[in-house]
C-alpha positions in Angstrom: -0.2 -0.1 -0.1 2.8 2.3 0.9 4.4 1.5 -2.3 1.8 2.0 -4.4 1.3 5.8 -2.5 5.1 6.4 -3.4 4.5 5.6 -7.2 1.3 7.6 -7.3 2.9 10.3 -5.3 6.0 10.2 -8.0 3.5 10.0 -10.8 1.7 13.1 -9.8 5.3 14.8 -9.2 6.0 13.6 -13.2 2.8 15.1 -14.7 3.1 18.4 -12.8 6.5 18.7 -14.0 5.5 17.8 -17.1 2.8 20.2 -17.4 5.0 23.0 -15.8 7.6 22.3 -18.8 4.5 22.6 -21.5 3.3 25.9 -19.7 6.7 27.1 -20.0 7.3 26.4 -23.8 3.8 28.1 -24.4 5.1 31.3 -22.8 8.4 30.9 -25.0 6.6 30.3 -27.7 3.9 33.6 -27.1 6.7 35.4 -26.4 8.5 34.9 -29.2 5.3 35.1 -31.4 5.0 38.3 -29.7 8.2 39.9 -30.6 8.1 38.5 -34.2 4.3 40.3 -34.6 6.1 43.3 -33.1 9.0 43.3 -35.8 6.5 43.0 -38.4 4.6 45.7 -37.0 7.4 48.3 -36.9 8.2 46.8 -40.6 5.0 47.6 -41.7 5.0 51.0 -40.5 8.4 51.9 -41.4 7.0 50.9 -44.9 3.8 53.2 -44.4 5.7 56.2 -43.4 8.4 55.8 -46.8 5.5 55.3 -49.3 3.3 58.7 -47.4 6.8 60.7 -47.7 6.9 59.3 -51.4 3.4 60.5 -52.1 4.3 64.0 -50.4 7.2 64.7 -52.4 5.3 63.3 -55.9 2.6 65.8 -54.6 5.0 68.4 -54.0 7.1 67.9 -57.4 3.7 67.8 -59.0 3.0 71.2 -57.7 6.6 72.5 -58.3 6.0 71.1 -62.0 2.4 72.8 -62.2 4.1 76.1 -61.0 6.6 75.9 -63.7 4.7 75.6 -66.6 2.3 78.2 -65.1 4.9 80.6 -65.2 6.1 79.2 -68.5 2.6 79.5 -70.1 2.5 83.1 -68.3 5.6 84.2 -69.6 4.9 82.9 -73.3 1.5 84.5 -72.9 3.1 88.2 -72.1 5.9 87.3 -74.8 3.1 87.1 -77.5 1.1 90.2 -76.0 4.6 92.1 -76.5 5.2 91.0 -79.9 1.4 91.7 -80.5 2.1 95.1 -79.5 5.3 95.3 -81.7 3.7 94.1 -84.8 0.8 96.8 -84.2 3.3 99.5 -83.7 5.3 98.7 -87.0 1.9 98.1 -88.7 0.9 101.8 -87.6 4.1 103.0 -88.6 4.1 101.5 -92.2 0.3 102.6 -92.5 1.4 106.2 -91.6 4.3 105.7 -94.2 2.0 104.8 -96.5 -0.2 108.2 -96.4 3.0 110.5 -96.8 4.0 108.8 -100.1 
């Protein structure tokens, strides 16, 4: 009877030890998974920031390009106006010279 009780106690201790070991392994797995998820989340945040900065940069380039294009168009328009004035002035002078001939 005593032998049986000691064997049961040994078995109980063995089972407890196995359960404790399994809990420890499960904790380590959860910790490892948490660390892996944290790394992945950090990488995703870095990627999002990089893409956001690229979008901002592209938006700024488009704004600058649009401004430059508008400035060029404005300059061309101004030059056309000046050319038209010069042409009108030359035409007026030509017409006046025609009257005196």
